[in-house]
Rosetta silent file (secondary structure, phi, psi, omega in degrees, C-alpha in Angstrom):
SEQUENCE: MSVLVITGTSTGVGKTVVTAGLAVLAKSRGLSVAVCKPAQTGVDDGAPGDLTEVIRLAGDIPVSELARYPEPLAPFTAARRSGRPMLTLSAIVTEIARLEAAHDLVLVEGAGGVLVELGQGGFTLRDVASAASAEVVLVAAAGLGTLNHTALTVEALERSDVRCTGIVVGALPAEPDLAMRCNLDDLPRISGIPIVGVLPDGCGEWTSAEFARGVAGWFTSEFAQAIAARADVSASGGVSDSL
SCORE:     score description
SCORE:     0.000 S_00000001
   1 L     0.000  140.395 -172.630  -19.416   11.142  -42.129 S_00000001
   2 E  -162.687  165.394 -175.324  -21.211   14.413  -41.426 S_00000001
   3 E  -134.686  121.706  175.716  -23.234   16.374  -38.939 S_00000001
   4 E  -108.115  119.211  170.686  -26.411   18.333  -39.405 S_00000001
   5 E   -89.413  132.929 -179.942  -27.581   20.529  -36.629 S_00000001
   6 E  -113.518  119.170  169.213  -31.332   21.306  -36.579 S_00000001
   7 E  -115.195  172.756  176.504  -32.379   24.551  -35.162 S_00000001
   8 E  -130.563  169.018  176.369  -35.520   26.684  -35.258 S_00000001
   9 L   -80.972   -5.147  176.869  -36.505   30.270  -35.510 S_00000001
  10 L  -179.298 -175.904  176.150  -38.139   29.676  -32.219 S_00000001
  11 L   -84.235  155.040  169.351  -39.662   26.992  -29.995 S_00000001
  12 L    76.963   23.522 -175.253  -42.580   24.915  -31.153 S_00000001
  13 L  -101.832   -1.654  174.328  -41.888   25.358  -34.933 S_00000001
  14 L   111.530   21.235 -176.618  -41.440   21.623  -35.682 S_00000001
  15 H   -58.861  -43.133 -172.517  -37.748   20.729  -35.021 S_00000001
  16 H   -61.044  -48.417 -173.495  -38.548   17.233  -33.590 S_00000001
  17 H   -78.365  -32.807  175.109  -40.630   16.228  -36.592 S_00000001
  18 H   -59.262  -44.433 -176.329  -38.209   17.779  -38.999 S_00000001
  19 H   -62.915  -47.547  177.673  -35.342   15.789  -37.371 S_00000001
  20 H   -56.586  -43.578  179.602  -37.507   12.515  -37.780 S_00000001
  21 H   -59.936  -47.254  178.689  -38.136   13.511  -41.390 S_00000001
  22 H   -65.354  -34.805 -174.188  -34.328   14.024  -42.164 S_00000001
  23 H   -70.372  -48.464  175.666  -33.577   10.676  -40.412 S_00000001
  24 H   -53.260  -43.904 -173.291  -36.119    8.931  -42.601 S_00000001
  25 H   -68.866  -43.282  176.907  -34.956   10.613  -45.761 S_00000001
  26 H   -61.048  -43.790  179.273  -31.235    9.611  -44.890 S_00000001
  27 H   -62.727  -49.394  177.268  -32.302    6.023  -44.145 S_00000001
  28 H   -54.103  -29.783  177.567  -34.101    5.823  -47.503 S_00000001
  29 L   -94.598    7.992  168.189  -30.869    6.825  -49.206 S_00000001
  30 L    96.122   13.351 -177.313  -28.791    4.127  -47.612 S_00000001
  31 L   -95.986  147.299  160.996  -27.211    6.137  -44.755 S_00000001
  32 L   -86.543  136.034 -173.098  -26.892    5.057  -41.160 S_00000001
  33 E  -130.162  145.162 -179.457  -28.174    7.656  -38.822 S_00000001
  34 E  -133.244  146.983  174.434  -27.954    8.570  -35.202 S_00000001
  35 E  -119.257  137.967  178.458  -29.733   11.520  -33.505 S_00000001
  36 E  -113.085  128.464  175.723  -28.370   13.556  -30.614 S_00000001
  37 E  -121.770   97.079 -175.418  -30.619   15.792  -28.250 S_00000001
  38 E   -59.445  -47.097 -173.018  -28.062   17.445  -26.009 S_00000001
  39 E  -135.068  127.722  172.650  -30.671   18.962  -23.643 S_00000001
  40 E  -109.231  122.463  176.103  -34.351   17.908  -23.078 S_00000001
  41 E  -119.154  169.665 -179.364  -36.250   20.296  -20.994 S_00000001
  42 L    63.341   21.472  179.265  -39.974   20.436  -19.700 S_00000001
  43 L  -138.048  128.524 -178.899  -40.150   16.557  -19.461 S_00000001
  44 L   -71.998  155.143  176.402  -39.811   14.629  -16.189 S_00000001
  45 L   -49.325  128.391  177.317  -37.410   11.817  -15.648 S_00000001
  46 L    85.432  -11.104  173.924  -38.580    8.600  -17.278 S_00000001
  47 L   -80.606  147.382 -178.684  -41.185   10.349  -19.369 S_00000001
  48 L   -64.429  142.403  174.501  -41.116   10.157  -23.189 S_00000001
  49 L  -121.026 -166.006 -174.138  -39.295   13.134  -24.772 S_00000001
  50 H   -59.690  -30.300  178.444  -38.449   14.340  -28.156 S_00000001
  51 H   -69.077  -27.161  172.038  -36.166   11.409  -28.981 S_00000001
  52 H   -62.082  -41.642  175.709  -39.136    9.041  -28.253 S_00000001
  53 H   -75.854  -30.883  169.005  -40.951   10.792  -30.907 S_00000001
  54 H   -59.626  -45.934  178.488  -38.168   10.681  -33.287 S_00000001
  55 H   -60.379  -46.245  177.086  -38.053    6.863  -32.855 S_00000001
  56 H   -50.709  -50.866 -171.971  -41.774    6.626  -33.121 S_00000001
  57 H   -85.327  -41.193 -173.698  -41.758    8.391  -36.552 S_00000001
  58 H   -92.784   -8.561 -168.316  -38.386    7.300  -37.908 S_00000001
  59 L    92.134  179.855 -170.545  -37.846    3.792  -36.550 S_00000001
  60 L   -83.030   92.701 -177.093  -35.418    2.227  -34.245 S_00000001
  61 L  -127.370  156.230  176.130  -32.280    4.334  -34.813 S_00000001
  62 L   -59.276  128.574  178.768  -29.512    5.243  -32.202 S_00000001
  63 E  -132.754  156.094 -175.999  -30.339    8.287  -30.121 S_00000001
  64 E  -147.218  124.719  172.183  -28.524   10.145  -27.305 S_00000001
  65 E  -117.279  129.564 -172.337  -29.773   12.591  -24.753 S_00000001
  66 E   -90.779  -39.623 -177.494  -27.100   14.124  -22.495 S_00000001
  67 E  -144.286  151.050 -177.364  -29.107   16.091  -19.966 S_00000001
  68 E  -131.120  121.496  178.697  -32.715   16.379  -18.735 S_00000001
  69 E  -131.768  128.109 -172.505  -34.367   19.144  -16.759 S_00000001
  70 L   -59.135  -33.732 -170.687  -38.019   19.022  -15.747 S_00000001
  71 L   -78.602  146.227 -179.200  -38.911   22.708  -16.032 S_00000001
  72 L   -87.206   75.084  179.739  -39.804   23.970  -19.607 S_00000001
  73 L  -136.073  175.810  173.274  -37.128   26.736  -19.797 S_00000001
  74 L   -55.112  143.027 -177.855  -33.774   27.272  -21.635 S_00000001
  75 H   -57.056  -32.352  175.782  -31.492   24.518  -20.659 S_00000001
  76 H   -66.352  -43.282  176.479  -29.012   26.913  -18.804 S_00000001
  77 H   -64.181  -52.700  179.406  -31.854   28.349  -16.705 S_00000001
  78 H   -48.985  -48.187 -175.683  -33.522   24.964  -16.246 S_00000001
  79 H   -65.695  -39.102 -172.695  -30.177   23.426  -15.019 S_00000001
  80 H   -69.312  -37.461 -178.588  -29.381   26.348  -12.669 S_00000001
  81 H   -78.943  -29.512 -179.443  -32.918   26.099  -11.000 S_00000001
  82 H   -67.824  -35.460 -172.794  -32.797   22.325  -10.855 S_00000001
  83 L    83.189    7.082  172.773  -29.455   22.116   -9.290 S_00000001
  84 L   -74.018  158.060  171.522  -28.528   19.404  -11.970 S_00000001
  85 L   -56.102  137.497  178.832  -25.162   19.470  -13.662 S_00000001
  86 L   -85.789  147.086  170.720  -25.009   21.876  -16.456 S_00000001
  87 E   -61.509  154.660  173.697  -23.926   20.704  -19.997 S_00000001
  88 L  -120.541  152.888  171.436  -20.551   21.587  -21.246 S_00000001
  89 H   -62.034  -40.469 -169.260  -19.670   22.242  -24.869 S_00000001
  90 H   -70.302  -35.503  179.738  -16.799   19.833  -24.742 S_00000001
  91 H   -67.426  -42.300  171.295  -19.186   16.918  -23.632 S_00000001
  92 H   -53.468  -50.412  178.679  -21.590   17.650  -26.438 S_00000001
  93 H   -57.584  -39.968  172.860  -18.878   17.777  -28.968 S_00000001
  94 H   -58.349  -46.493 -174.610  -17.347   14.533  -27.641 S_00000001
  95 H   -62.134  -53.156 -179.815  -20.833   12.765  -27.908 S_00000001
  96 H   -48.529  -52.229 -173.527  -21.239   14.057  -31.530 S_00000001
  97 H   -61.555  -45.927  174.530  -17.804   12.767  -32.559 S_00000001
  98 H   -46.943  -49.113 -175.941  -18.618    9.378  -30.975 S_00000001
  99 H   -76.779  -23.165  177.677  -21.766    8.973  -32.917 S_00000001
 100 H   -78.089  -19.365  177.786  -20.116   10.321  -36.148 S_00000001
 101 H   -68.892  -28.420 -167.503  -17.400    7.748  -35.908 S_00000001
 102 H  -109.085   -8.468 -179.843  -19.940    5.000  -36.116 S_00000001
 103 L  -138.402  161.163  179.122  -22.698    6.480  -38.559 S_00000001
 104 L   -72.419  -31.062  176.675  -22.860    8.322  -41.797 S_00000001
 105 E  -137.493  136.497  159.102  -25.033   11.149  -40.551 S_00000001
 106 E  -114.150  118.618  176.164  -25.639   12.632  -37.225 S_00000001
 107 E   -93.652  128.803  178.422  -28.502   14.821  -36.496 S_00000001
 108 E  -110.190  116.220 -176.569  -28.303   17.195  -33.610 S_00000001
 109 E   -98.270  112.595  178.924  -31.550   18.680  -32.444 S_00000001
 110 E   -68.621 -178.040  175.054  -31.315   21.893  -30.518 S_00000001
 111 E  -126.874  126.146  175.569  -33.589   23.476  -27.964 S_00000001
 112 E    69.307 -138.926 -178.448  -35.489   26.585  -28.799 S_00000001
 113 E   -97.861 -179.297 -163.115  -33.460   28.941  -31.143 S_00000001
 114 L   -69.211  -22.913 -174.573  -29.860   29.037  -32.226 S_00000001
 115 L  -101.591    8.420  178.853  -28.936   31.524  -29.458 S_00000001
 116 L   -77.850  144.699 -171.212  -30.517   29.873  -26.412 S_00000001
 117 E   -75.925  126.747  177.175  -28.098   29.224  -23.663 S_00000001
 118 L   -99.791  -22.412 -170.275  -27.351   25.396  -23.375 S_00000001
 119 E  -179.948 -157.529 -175.713  -25.054   25.149  -20.559 S_00000001
 120 H   -46.393  122.185  175.246  -21.866   26.079  -18.597 S_00000001
 121 H    89.059   -3.234 -179.417  -20.612   29.504  -19.707 S_00000001
 122 H    82.021   18.760 -175.227  -23.779   30.309  -21.645 S_00000001
 123 L   -68.544  159.476 -173.121  -22.612   28.581  -24.797 S_00000001
 124 E  -119.973  177.971  173.409  -25.260   28.092  -27.557 S_00000001
 125 H   -65.205  -28.395  175.797  -26.176   25.754  -30.362 S_00000001
 126 H   -66.864  -34.966 -178.355  -24.296   28.034  -32.778 S_00000001
 127 H   -69.437  -35.668  178.482  -21.189   27.326  -30.749 S_00000001
 128 H   -59.388  -44.500  178.917  -21.903   23.540  -30.927 S_00000001
 129 H   -67.158  -35.699  177.323  -22.203   23.711  -34.767 S_00000001
 130 H   -70.704  -50.528  176.748  -19.044   25.575  -35.017 S_00000001
 131 H   -57.379  -35.169  169.657  -17.156   23.341  -32.733 S_00000001
 132 L   -86.472   -0.982  175.567  -18.395   20.299  -34.556 S_00000001
 133 L    63.460   40.701 -176.513  -17.732   21.704  -38.025 S_00000001
 134 L  -101.688  157.620  172.194  -21.569   21.115  -38.641 S_00000001
 135 E   -95.508  157.144 -174.721  -23.974   22.629  -41.124 S_00000001
 136 E  -116.376  138.043  168.178  -27.406   23.862  -39.909 S_00000001
 137 E  -109.879  130.407 -175.314  -30.789   23.125  -41.114 S_00000001
 138 E   -99.302  118.198 -179.125  -33.160   25.859  -40.062 S_00000001
 139 E   -95.756  122.798 -171.616  -36.756   25.014  -39.212 S_00000001
 140 E  -121.951  144.828  167.486  -39.106   28.177  -39.784 S_00000001
 141 L   -72.449  160.411 -177.995  -42.680   28.730  -39.041 S_00000001
 142 L   -84.376  -32.932 -161.932  -44.986   29.349  -41.994 S_00000001
 143 L   -83.982 -165.525 -174.176  -46.918   32.311  -40.705 S_00000001
 144 L   -65.150  141.530  174.661  -46.626   36.056  -40.137 S_00000001
 145 L   103.821  -25.309 -173.631  -43.417   37.071  -38.307 S_00000001
 146 H   -65.795  -23.671  179.220  -41.328   34.267  -39.819 S_00000001
 147 H   -68.600  -44.016  175.626  -39.277   36.454  -42.230 S_00000001
 148 H   -56.744  -58.445 -171.275  -37.799   38.593  -39.392 S_00000001
 149 H   -58.040  -43.993  179.647  -37.048   35.542  -37.210 S_00000001
 150 H   -60.566  -46.691 -178.088  -35.462   33.681  -40.134 S_00000001
 151 H   -58.390  -46.098 -173.173  -33.403   36.546  -41.286 S_00000001
 152 H   -66.719  -38.223 -175.790  -32.140   37.232  -37.827 S_00000001
 153 H   -71.504  -49.004  175.578  -31.260   33.519  -37.186 S_00000001
 154 H   -50.706  -49.317  177.817  -29.283   33.276  -40.547 S_00000001
 155 H   -57.986  -39.514  178.116  -27.487   36.578  -39.743 S_00000001
 156 H   -60.487  -45.011  176.520  -26.542   35.099  -36.329 S_00000001
 157 H   -57.232  -56.030 -174.295  -25.129   31.936  -37.986 S_00000001
 158 H   -67.729  -16.466  175.790  -23.130   33.826  -40.557 S_00000001
 159 H   -68.020  -28.251 -178.798  -21.518   36.035  -37.856 S_00000001
 160 L  -102.961   10.315 -177.354  -19.794   32.861  -36.575 S_00000001
 161 L    51.056   42.762  168.651  -19.204   31.357  -40.151 S_00000001
 162 L   -98.850  132.854 -173.978  -21.612   28.623  -39.569 S_00000001
 163 L   -92.827  133.333  176.883  -23.221   27.626  -42.809 S_00000001
 164 E   -94.060  114.061 -170.018  -26.987   27.351  -42.995 S_00000001
 165 E   -88.584  -14.853 -175.845  -27.688   24.677  -45.609 S_00000001
 166 E   176.055  151.721  172.787  -31.342   25.028  -46.037 S_00000001
 167 E   -99.745  136.130  178.429  -34.637   26.106  -44.655 S_00000001
 168 E  -117.973  122.406  166.913  -37.435   23.570  -43.768 S_00000001
 169 E   -70.814  116.203 -174.782  -41.035   25.013  -43.192 S_00000001
 170 E   -71.256  -28.706 -176.220  -42.032   22.935  -40.221 S_00000001
 171 E  -157.784  105.071  175.187  -45.773   22.810  -40.485 S_00000001
 172 E  -103.942  120.416 -179.089  -47.737   24.139  -43.643 S_00000001
 173 L   -62.120  165.656  175.508  -51.612   23.960  -43.343 S_00000001
 174 L   -66.270  -26.812 -175.649  -53.572   22.371  -46.096 S_00000001
 175 L  -129.774   65.712 -177.125  -55.086   25.681  -46.757 S_00000001
 176 L   -62.174  148.466 -173.609  -52.322   28.395  -46.044 S_00000001
 177 L   -80.654  176.986 -174.360  -53.345   31.868  -45.469 S_00000001
 178 H   -57.854  -51.012 -175.832  -52.048   34.899  -47.638 S_00000001
 179 H   -61.793  -45.806 -178.160  -48.875   35.414  -45.377 S_00000001
 180 H   -63.418  -36.123  176.414  -47.909   31.845  -45.575 S_00000001
 181 H   -67.418  -41.838  179.609  -48.133   31.678  -49.251 S_00000001
 182 H   -67.411  -34.790  179.135  -46.222   34.760  -49.647 S_00000001
 183 H   -61.842  -34.544  175.473  -43.594   33.623  -47.189 S_00000001
 184 H   -57.884  -30.460  174.969  -42.791   30.585  -49.268 S_00000001
 185 H   -83.130  -39.910 -167.680  -41.516   33.000  -51.969 S_00000001
 186 H   -79.056  -31.505 -168.951  -40.116   35.596  -49.518 S_00000001
 187 H   -63.328  -49.158  176.914  -38.173   33.429  -47.169 S_00000001
 188 H   -67.096  -29.416 -174.577  -35.230   32.480  -49.708 S_00000001
 189 H   -77.246  -41.818 -178.800  -35.221   36.033  -50.979 S_00000001
 190 H   -74.576  -34.072 -173.758  -34.974   37.694  -47.515 S_00000001
 191 H   -96.658  -17.645 -171.945  -32.533   35.172  -45.970 S_00000001
 192 L    77.940    2.379 -178.103  -30.396   34.109  -48.960 S_00000001
 193 L  -118.448  135.975 -178.462  -31.062   30.435  -48.059 S_00000001
 194 L   -69.072  145.645  170.702  -33.066   28.087  -50.048 S_00000001
 195 E   -85.558  128.070 -176.470  -36.131   26.285  -48.779 S_00000001
 196 E  -104.583  -12.726 -178.252  -35.284   22.628  -48.970 S_00000001
 197 E  -155.771  148.726  172.217  -38.316   21.133  -47.345 S_00000001
 198 E  -139.484  116.142  174.347  -41.913   21.891  -46.469 S_00000001
 199 E   -94.830  136.871  176.884  -43.804   19.560  -44.020 S_00000001
 200 E   -63.848  141.462  168.949  -47.524   19.300  -43.810 S_00000001
 201 L   -51.833  127.377  169.601  -49.292   20.479  -40.635 S_00000001
 202 L    98.477   -5.438 -175.593  -50.157   17.604  -38.456 S_00000001
 203 H   -74.091  -11.766  172.116  -47.763   15.004  -39.922 S_00000001
 204 H   -70.593  -10.662  178.198  -46.164   14.432  -36.666 S_00000001
 205 H   -99.828    8.117  175.636  -49.319   12.738  -35.472 S_00000001
 206 L   -70.607  166.635  168.901  -49.172   10.324  -38.360 S_00000001
 207 L   -70.613  161.225  174.300  -48.164    6.606  -38.131 S_00000001
 208 H   -56.517  -41.515 -179.442  -44.593    5.702  -38.930 S_00000001
 209 H   -69.571  -37.994  176.785  -45.635    4.135  -42.150 S_00000001
 210 H   -62.996  -42.150  179.552  -47.694    7.136  -43.189 S_00000001
 211 H   -64.701  -50.706  175.913  -44.795    9.400  -42.287 S_00000001
 212 H   -56.065  -40.074  175.893  -42.284    7.349  -44.194 S_00000001
 213 H   -64.104  -38.138 -173.090  -44.508    7.457  -47.341 S_00000001
 214 H   -72.244  -38.024 -163.557  -44.780   11.256  -47.068 S_00000001
 215 H   -55.737  -47.936 -178.482  -41.142   12.132  -46.593 S_00000001
 216 L   -51.259  -29.356 -178.957  -40.047   11.785  -50.148 S_00000001
 217 L   -93.295   -1.114 -179.583  -42.391   14.501  -51.263 S_00000001
 218 L   -91.860  -22.283 -178.045  -41.528   16.917  -48.547 S_00000001
 219 E  -112.618  146.746  177.300  -37.910   17.759  -49.500 S_00000001
 220 L   -65.585  150.134  178.233  -36.503   19.016  -52.813 S_00000001
 221 H   -57.769  -38.999  174.152  -34.946   16.677  -55.075 S_00000001
 222 H   -55.008  -54.252  171.825  -31.693   18.644  -54.811 S_00000001
 223 H   -54.473  -46.380  172.509  -31.578   18.115  -51.125 S_00000001
 224 H   -56.136  -37.397  179.115  -32.421   14.477  -51.325 S_00000001
 225 H   -72.840  -37.819  176.612  -29.548   13.960  -53.757 S_00000001
 226 H   -59.916  -32.686 -178.829  -27.193   15.819  -51.513 S_00000001
 227 H   -73.262  -47.871  177.069  -28.214   13.422  -48.751 S_00000001
 228 H   -55.501  -44.237  176.035  -27.601   10.407  -51.126 S_00000001
 229 H   -49.217  -43.524 -178.203  -24.261   11.780  -52.104 S_00000001
 230 H   -66.185  -37.711  171.981  -23.091   11.410  -48.496 S_00000001
 231 H   -58.369  -46.560  174.891  -24.120    7.648  -48.531 S_00000001
 232 H   -61.410  -42.931  177.325  -22.090    7.186  -51.811 S_00000001
 233 H   -67.063  -45.267  177.324  -19.050    8.950  -50.427 S_00000001
 234 H   -52.845  -39.139  178.478  -19.252    6.990  -47.142 S_00000001
 235 H   -59.424  -40.604 -171.489  -19.277    3.849  -49.107 S_00000001
 236 H   -88.957   -7.565 -175.603  -16.308    4.815  -51.141 S_00000001
 237 L    78.075   19.086 -178.689  -14.333    6.126  -48.177 S_00000001
 238 L  -102.431 -170.488 -179.248  -14.104    9.708  -49.522 S_00000001
 239 L  -111.185  134.133 -170.960  -14.878   12.960  -48.173 S_00000001
 240 L   -88.966  158.903  172.112  -18.241   14.512  -48.985 S_00000001
 241 L   -84.906  159.490 -178.872  -18.981   18.059  -50.231 S_00000001
 242 L   -70.835  158.400  172.539  -21.199   20.081  -48.130 S_00000001
 243 L   -62.663    0.000    0.000  -24.941   20.191  -48.798 S_00000001
């Protein structure tokens, strides 16, 4: 049983598509997977949100959304303005534990970056990862500015002893510019964290069949093997090593 928290260097870097990709990768390796989105913002009640997109791309997997706020703001601010109940850290950790008890892998998709306030008391996704004893997958933009954003995010995680297990570039164009090409080399050097996946720009618009066929080539073999090891350990009843 294990938990991976998916965060990003900012909003709009591809967290939802990467979450779907990780779900497909895990399913292909024999794991049962659930996805939790603690807070969905900027989406009206009843409208399709990020978890709808995860299901469309990854198939019919269990998903859980704990709070929804219509305005496209940080969850803490959106909750305050809407008058709706704020999330609590304990409620999120309890839900993650519930899902973890029934699945080999739980993927927790954050909102914005790792220090965005999620709810009561101003707790963040970093606090969620720490409380849930989870590792973090960091989704980074490909272009100019990503080195600084990535290094700052990794530094913030390390200050709370939260392990970042890998960087995934959320969307790489078919013809990347000079900065993007250089960043593929520089991101691991600057952050100290390996790139474990690179997703092609626009893959979130693919059909589920196309998406599933592509996933195997987007993540490193080492990362895929670590995912598979979790399935093997779960089947044997042992305790998995960290990714």
